C-alpha positions as CSV (number, residue, x, y, z in Angstrom):
1,X,-10.0,-32.7,13.9
2,X,-7.1,-30.2,13.8
3,X,-4.9,-31.9,16.5
4,X,-2.8,-34.1,14.1
5,X,-1.8,-31.0,12.1
6,X,-0.4,-29.2,15.1
7,X,1.4,-32.3,16.5
8,X,3.2,-32.8,13.2
9,X,4.6,-29.3,13.3
10,X,5.2,-29.2,17.0
11,X,8.8,-30.3,17.1
12,X,9.6,-27.9,14.2
13,X,8.1,-25.0,16.0
14,X,10.2,-25.7,19.2
15,X,13.5,-25.6,17.2
16,X,12.4,-22.6,15.3
17,X,11.5,-20.7,18.4
18,X,14.9,-21.2,19.9
19,X,16.8,-20.1,16.8
20,X,14.7,-17.0,16.2
21,X,14.7,-15.9,19.8
22,X,18.4,-15.5,19.7
23,X,18.5,-13.3,16.6
24,X,15.3,-11.2,17.1
25,X,15.3,-7.4,17.1
26,X,15.1,-6.0,20.6
27,X,12.4,-3.5,19.8
28,X,10.2,-5.5,17.5
29,X,8.2,-8.6,18.0
30,X,9.1,-11.5,15.7
31,X,6.2,-13.5,14.1
32,X,8.3,-16.4,13.0
33,X,5.7,-19.1,12.3
34,X,2.3,-19.3,10.8
35,X,0.0,-22.3,10.6
36,X,-3.6,-22.6,9.2
37,X,-5.9,-25.6,8.9
38,X,-9.6,-26.3,8.5
39,X,-12.4,-26.4,6.0
40,X,-15.3,-24.3,4.9
41,X,-17.1,-24.4,8.3
42,X,-14.3,-24.1,10.7
43,X,-10.6,-22.9,10.4
44,X,-7.8,-22.5,13.1
45,X,-5.0,-20.1,12.7
46,X,-1.8,-20.3,14.9
47,X,0.8,-17.6,14.8
48,X,4.0,-18.0,16.9
49,X,5.9,-15.0,18.4
50,X,9.3,-14.7,20.2
51,X,7.7,-12.7,23.0
52,X,4.2,-12.0,24.2
53,X,2.2,-9.7,21.9
54,X,-0.3,-7.3,23.1
55,X,-3.2,-7.5,20.6
56,X,-6.4,-5.9,19.6
57,X,-8.9,-7.2,16.9
58,X,-12.0,-6.2,15.2
59,X,-14.0,-7.1,12.1
60,X,-14.9,-5.4,8.8
61,X,-17.3,-6.2,6.1
62,X,-17.2,-5.9,2.3
63,X,-15.2,-8.2,2.2
64,X,-15.5,-10.1,5.4
65,X,-12.2,-9.6,7.3
66,X,-10.7,-10.2,10.8
67,X,-8.1,-7.3,11.6
68,X,-5.5,-8.1,14.2
69,X,-3.4,-5.3,15.6
70,X,0.0,-5.9,17.0
71,X,3.0,-4.0,18.3
72,X,5.6,-3.3,15.6
73,X,6.6,-6.8,14.2
74,X,8.8,-8.5,11.8
75,X,7.0,-11.2,9.8
76,X,9.0,-14.3,8.7
77,X,6.3,-16.6,7.2
78,X,6.6,-19.0,4.4
79,X,4.5,-18.1,1.4
80,X,2.9,-21.6,1.4
81,X,1.8,-21.1,4.9
82,X,-0.4,-18.2,4.2
83,X,-1.9,-19.5,1.0
84,X,-5.7,-19.7,1.0
85,X,-7.0,-22.5,3.2
86,X,-10.4,-23.3,4.7
87,X,-12.4,-20.1,5.4
88,X,-9.4,-17.9,4.9
89,X,-9.1,-16.5,1.2
90,X,-6.2,-14.2,1.8
91,X,-3.7,-13.0,4.6
92,X,-2.0,-9.6,4.5
93,X,0.5,-8.4,7.1
94,X,2.9,-5.4,7.5
95,X,3.8,-2.2,9.4
96,X,1.0,0.4,9.8
97,X,3.0,3.2,11.6
98,X,6.0,3.4,14.1
99,X,5.2,1.0,16.9
100,X,2.2,-0.7,15.2
101,X,1.8,-3.6,12.7
102,X,-1.4,-5.3,11.4
103,X,-2.5,-8.6,10.1
104,X,-5.7,-8.9,8.0
105,X,-7.5,-12.2,7.3
106,X,-9.9,-11.9,4.4
107,X,-12.5,-14.6,4.8
108,X,-14.7,-16.2,2.1
109,X,-18.0,-15.3,3.8
110,X,-19.6,-14.2,7.1
111,X,-18.0,-15.7,10.1
112,X,-17.7,-15.4,13.8
113,X,-14.6,-15.6,16.0
114,X,-15.1,-18.6,18.3
115,X,-11.9,-18.1,20.2
116,X,-8.9,-15.8,20.1
117,X,-6.3,-16.1,22.8
118,X,-2.5,-15.5,23.5
119,X,-0.8,-18.4,25.1
120,X,2.7,-19.1,26.4
121,X,4.4,-22.0,24.5
122,X,4.8,-25.0,26.9
123,X,7.7,-26.6,25.4
124,X,9.5,-23.8,23.6
125,X,10.3,-20.1,24.3
126,X,7.8,-17.5,23.2
127,X,4.0,-17.2,22.7
128,X,1.4,-18.0,20.2
129,X,-1.9,-16.6,19.1
130,X,-4.6,-19.1,18.5
131,X,-7.7,-18.0,16.4
132,X,-10.7,-20.1,15.7
133,X,-13.3,-18.9,13.2
134,X,-16.5,-20.5,12.0
135,X,-18.8,-19.8,9.1
136,X,-22.0,-17.9,10.2
137,X,-24.9,-16.0,8.9
138,X,-24.6,-12.3,7.9
139,X,-26.8,-11.4,10.9
140,X,-24.3,-13.2,13.3
141,X,-21.4,-11.5,11.7
142,X,-23.0,-8.1,11.9
143,X,-23.7,-8.6,15.6
144,X,-20.1,-9.7,16.3
145,X,-18.7,-6.8,14.3
146,X,-20.6,-4.3,16.4
147,X,-19.1,-5.6,19.5
148,X,-15.5,-5.0,18.5
149,X,-13.8,-1.6,18.5
150,X,-10.6,-1.0,16.4
151,X,-7.7,-0.9,18.6
152,X,-5.2,0.8,16.4
153,X,-4.7,4.6,17.3
154,X,-6.5,7.1,15.0
155,X,-3.2,8.5,13.7
156,X,-2.3,5.1,12.2
157,X,-1.5,5.7,8.5
158,X,-0.6,9.3,9.2
159,X,3.0,10.5,8.7
160,X,4.4,11.6,12.0
161,X,6.1,14.4,10.0
162,X,6.7,14.9,6.3
163,X,9.8,13.0,5.4
164,X,11.3,16.2,4.1
165,X,9.6,19.6,4.1
166,X,10.3,22.1,1.4
167,X,12.3,25.1,2.7
168,X,9.9,27.7,1.2
169,X,12.8,29.5,-0.4
170,X,11.2,30.1,-3.8
171,X,12.4,26.9,-5.5
172,X,10.1,24.7,-7.4
173,X,8.7,21.9,-5.0
174,X,8.1,18.3,-6.0
175,X,6.3,15.8,-3.9
176,X,7.0,12.1,-4.9
177,X,4.6,9.6,-3.7
178,X,5.7,5.9,-3.7
179,X,2.4,4.0,-4.0
180,X,1.3,1.6,-1.4
181,X,3.6,0.5,1.5
182,X,3.4,-1.5,4.8
183,X,0.5,-3.9,4.9
184,X,-0.7,-2.7,1.5
185,X,1.8,-4.3,-0.8
186,X,0.1,-3.3,-4.1
187,X,0.3,-5.5,-7.2
188,X,2.5,-8.7,-7.0
189,X,4.9,-9.3,-9.8
190,X,5.4,-12.6,-11.7
191,X,8.5,-13.3,-9.5
192,X,6.7,-12.4,-6.4
193,X,8.1,-8.9,-5.8
194,X,5.5,-6.5,-4.4
195,X,4.6,-3.1,-6.0
196,X,5.4,-1.2,-3.0
197,X,9.2,-2.0,-3.2
198,X,9.3,-1.2,-6.8
199,X,7.8,2.2,-6.3
200,X,9.9,3.0,-3.2
201,X,13.1,2.2,-5.1
202,X,12.1,4.3,-8.0
203,X,11.0,7.3,-5.8
204,X,14.2,7.3,-3.9
205,X,16.3,7.5,-7.0
206,X,14.2,10.2,-8.4
207,X,14.5,12.2,-5.2
208,X,18.3,11.8,-5.1
209,X,18.7,12.9,-8.7
210,X,16.4,15.9,-8.3
211,X,18.2,17.0,-5.1
212,X,21.6,16.7,-6.8
213,X,20.6,19.5,-9.2
214,X,20.1,21.9,-6.5
215,X,17.2,23.8,-7.9
216,X,14.3,21.7,-6.4
217,X,12.8,21.2,-3.0
218,X,11.9,17.5,-2.9
219,X,9.8,15.6,-0.5
220,X,8.6,11.9,-0.3
221,X,5.3,10.9,1.3
222,X,7.3,7.8,2.7
223,X,10.8,6.6,2.5
224,X,10.4,3.3,4.3
225,X,8.0,0.5,4.1
226,X,5.2,2.0,6.0
227,X,1.5,2.4,5.3
228,X,0.0,5.8,4.6
229,X,-3.7,6.6,4.1
230,X,-4.6,8.0,0.8
231,X,-5.8,11.4,2.1
232,X,-2.5,11.7,4.2
233,X,-0.5,11.5,0.9
234,X,-2.6,14.5,-0.4
235,X,-2.1,16.4,2.9
236,X,1.7,16.0,2.7
237,X,1.6,17.5,-0.8
238,X,-0.5,20.4,0.3
239,X,1.5,21.0,3.5
240,X,4.7,21.2,1.4
241,X,2.9,23.6,-0.9
242,X,4.0,21.4,-3.7
243,X,4.1,22.8,-7.3
244,X,3.9,19.2,-8.6
245,X,2.8,15.9,-7.1
246,X,3.9,12.6,-8.7
247,X,2.4,9.3,-7.5
248,X,4.5,6.3,-8.5
249,X,2.7,2.9,-9.2
250,X,3.2,-0.4,-11.1
251,X,-0.1,-2.3,-12.2
252,X,-1.0,-5.7,-12.6
253,X,-3.5,-7.3,-15.0
254,X,-4.8,-10.7,-15.9
255,X,-3.4,-10.3,-19.5
256,X,0.3,-11.4,-19.0
257,X,1.2,-10.0,-22.5
258,X,-0.1,-6.5,-21.6
259,X,2.7,-4.0,-20.8
260,X,3.7,-0.4,-20.9
261,X,3.5,2.8,-18.8
262,X,0.5,4.9,-18.3
263,X,0.0,8.5,-17.0
264,X,-3.2,9.3,-15.1
265,X,-4.8,12.6,-14.2
266,X,-7.9,13.2,-12.1
267,X,-11.4,13.2,-13.6
268,X,-14.9,12.7,-12.3
269,X,-15.7,10.4,-15.2
270,X,-13.0,7.9,-16.2
271,X,-11.6,8.1,-19.7
272,X,-12.1,4.4,-20.3
273,X,-13.2,1.1,-18.5
274,X,-9.5,0.2,-17.7
275,X,-8.8,3.6,-16.2
276,X,-12.0,3.2,-14.0
277,X,-10.8,-0.3,-12.9
278,X,-7.3,1.0,-12.1
279,X,-8.7,3.8,-10.0
280,X,-11.0,1.4,-8.2
281,X,-8.1,-0.8,-7.3
282,X,-5.9,2.2,-6.2
283,X,-8.7,3.7,-4.1
284,X,-9.1,0.5,-2.1
285,X,-5.7,1.0,-0.4
286,X,-7.2,2.2,2.8
287,X,-9.7,-0.6,3.1
288,X,-7.1,-3.1,2.3
289,X,-5.2,-1.9,5.3
290,X,-8.3,-2.2,7.5
291,X,-9.7,1.3,7.6
292,X,-13.4,2.1,7.0
293,X,-13.7,3.9,3.6
294,X,-14.3,7.7,4.3
295,X,-17.2,9.2,2.7
296,X,-16.5,11.0,-0.5
297,X,-16.4,14.8,-0.3
298,X,-19.0,16.0,-2.8
299,X,-19.7,19.5,-1.1
300,X,-20.5,22.3,-3.4
301,X,-17.5,24.7,-3.4
302,X,-17.4,28.4,-4.1
303,X,-16.5,30.0,-7.3
304,X,-12.9,30.7,-6.3
305,X,-12.2,27.1,-5.4
306,X,-13.8,25.8,-8.5
307,X,-11.5,28.2,-10.5
308,X,-8.5,26.9,-8.7
309,X,-9.5,23.4,-9.4
310,X,-9.9,24.1,-13.1
311,X,-6.6,25.8,-13.3
312,X,-4.9,22.9,-11.4
313,X,-6.5,20.4,-13.6
314,X,-5.0,22.3,-16.8
315,X,-1.5,22.2,-15.3
316,X,-1.9,18.5,-14.5
317,X,-2.9,17.8,-18.0
318,X,0.1,19.9,-19.2
319,X,2.6,18.0,-17.1
320,X,1.1,14.7,-18.1
321,X,1.5,15.4,-21.8
322,X,5.0,16.6,-21.2
323,X,5.9,13.6,-19.2
324,X,4.6,11.2,-21.9
325,X,6.5,13.0,-24.5
326,X,9.8,12.5,-22.6
327,X,9.1,8.9,-21.8
328,X,8.3,8.1,-25.4
329,X,11.2,6.4,-27.1
330,X,12.8,5.3,-23.7
331,X,10.0,3.7,-21.9
332,X,7.4,1.4,-23.5
333,X,4.0,3.0,-23.3
334,X,0.5,1.4,-23.5
335,X,-1.8,2.4,-26.3
336,X,-3.6,5.7,-25.4
337,X,-1.2,6.3,-22.5
338,X,-2.9,9.5,-21.2
339,X,-5.9,8.5,-19.2
340,X,-8.0,9.9,-16.3
341,X,-10.2,8.6,-13.5
342,X,-11.2,9.5,-9.9
343,X,-8.1,8.7,-8.1
344,X,-8.3,9.7,-4.4
345,X,-4.6,10.5,-4.3
346,X,-4.8,13.1,-7.1
347,X,-7.5,15.2,-5.4
348,X,-5.5,18.1,-4.0
349,X,-7.3,21.1,-5.4
350,X,-4.3,23.3,-5.5
351,X,-1.5,20.9,-6.6
352,X,-0.9,19.7,-10.1
353,X,-0.9,16.0,-9.8
354,X,-0.4,12.9,-11.9
355,X,-0.3,9.1,-11.3
356,X,2.4,7.3,-13.3
357,X,2.1,3.6,-13.7
358,X,5.6,2.4,-14.6
359,X,4.4,-0.8,-16.2
360,X,2.8,-4.0,-15.5
361,X,4.2,-6.4,-12.9
362,X,2.0,-9.1,-14.4
363,X,4.2,-8.9,-17.5
364,X,7.6,-10.6,-17.2
365,X,9.4,-8.2,-19.4
366,X,8.0,-5.1,-17.7
367,X,8.8,-6.6,-14.3
368,X,12.3,-7.3,-15.4
369,X,12.9,-3.7,-16.6
370,X,11.4,-2.3,-13.4
371,X,13.8,-4.1,-11.3
372,X,16.8,-3.2,-13.5
373,X,18.9,-0.3,-12.3
374,X,19.9,0.9,-15.8
375,X,16.3,1.1,-16.9
376,X,15.2,2.8,-13.7
377,X,17.9,5.4,-14.2
378,X,16.9,6.2,-17.7
379,X,13.3,6.3,-16.8
380,X,14.1,8.7,-13.8
381,X,16.2,11.0,-16.2
382,X,13.2,11.2,-18.6
383,X,10.9,12.3,-15.7
384,X,13.3,14.8,-14.6
385,X,13.5,16.4,-18.0
386,X,9.7,16.6,-18.0
387,X,9.9,18.3,-14.6
388,X,12.5,20.7,-15.9
389,X,10.4,21.7,-18.9
390,X,7.2,22.1,-16.7
391,X,9.1,24.1,-14.0
392,X,10.8,26.3,-16.6
393,X,7.3,27.0,-18.2
394,X,6.2,28.8,-15.0
395,X,3.5,26.3,-14.1
396,X,2.6,28.0,-11.0
397,X,2.7,31.5,-12.1
C-alpha cells in the first residue's frame, strides 16, 4: 500500500543524502529527510540520517505518544513533511540536553508499534529509521507501554551548570527564564516563528543591559535552544539565591485580534478562566517533551515556611504591579493585565517570581513587534526600570 510513495521519493532521497553528508556537523547527526504515509489504521514513518543513529524509544499516554530518543541531532525537515497524516496528529523534535535529542509523535488514539528498525541505505549514503504503527485498543497500548523503558538519562532537561552563577557579592540577583526551548517550541506565531526563539532573544538582551549597569548579578536558566524541565528552572533560581525571578513567554490564542502583554503571579486559585488556561498550557511543558508529569507537592509545611511563602508572594505582587506601571504607555497591555494562576515555574517559596507574557504570537501586530529590535529594546528598558525600583525599595530586606 505504501510502496509507491517511497519509490516516488527514492531518487530525491539519494541525491539529498550525498549533498547533506558533505556538509553535516562532525559531532551531530543530521536528520535530513522525513516521510510519512498511511491512513487511520496503519502509518509508516521514514527518517533519513547522514550516519547510523543509536536510538531508544518508549510510549506515553494522555495523549498517546511515541517518543524516539536520539544522539544530538540537527533536524532539516520540510514543514509539509511533518504535517498531520494518517495516525500521526503532531510531530515535535529538538535538543533535550548536550548529546541528546528527541522526536515525539503524538498519535490520534491508542496504537502499537508493529516495527521500528534502523537500516543502512542501499543506494545512497546514510541510514534510515523505519517506523510502522497501527491503531489498537487501549488495552493493547497499555501492554505495549509497560514493555518499554525510557532510554534518555535521568538528568535530561537539567542544566549541567547554571549558565551564570551569582557571585554572592551582595548585589541584587536577577534570574531570567526564557520560556520553553529545545523540543518544546512553545506557541507558534502567524509567520511560523516559535515562542522559544522570541523568549531567548528577549532574555539575552535583558541580561546584556542589566549586566552593563554593573549593579546586578544576572543568570539565565538557558542561553541556547535547549529543553529544561520546569522544576529545574525553579532550582536554578534558588541555587543562585535570586532576589527576583522573571519567566519570559509569548502566548497564543484562537482569537487573532486579541493582543497585549500580561503579568502573572502564583496563586492556588486562578484569577480568571484565561489565566487558568494559560497556566495549564505552560505546565504541560515537561509532558510535551516526553516526561511523565511529577506528582504535585501538596505537603503541609511548617509555620516558618508558610510565613516565607506569604512574604515572597507579597513581594511578587509588588514587583508585578511595578512592572505593569512601567510597561504601561510603552507596551500594549491586555485588559486586567495583572493575573494569577498555579504556574509550576513560579513555585519557589523564597524567590519573588513573575511570568511575563510579552504578547500574543497569534496576533500579527504583536508578533511583528516582538520580532522588532527597537520594540524589544524599549520593552527591556521598561523592565529594567521596574527592577531598579523594586531593588532600591529593599525588596529582600
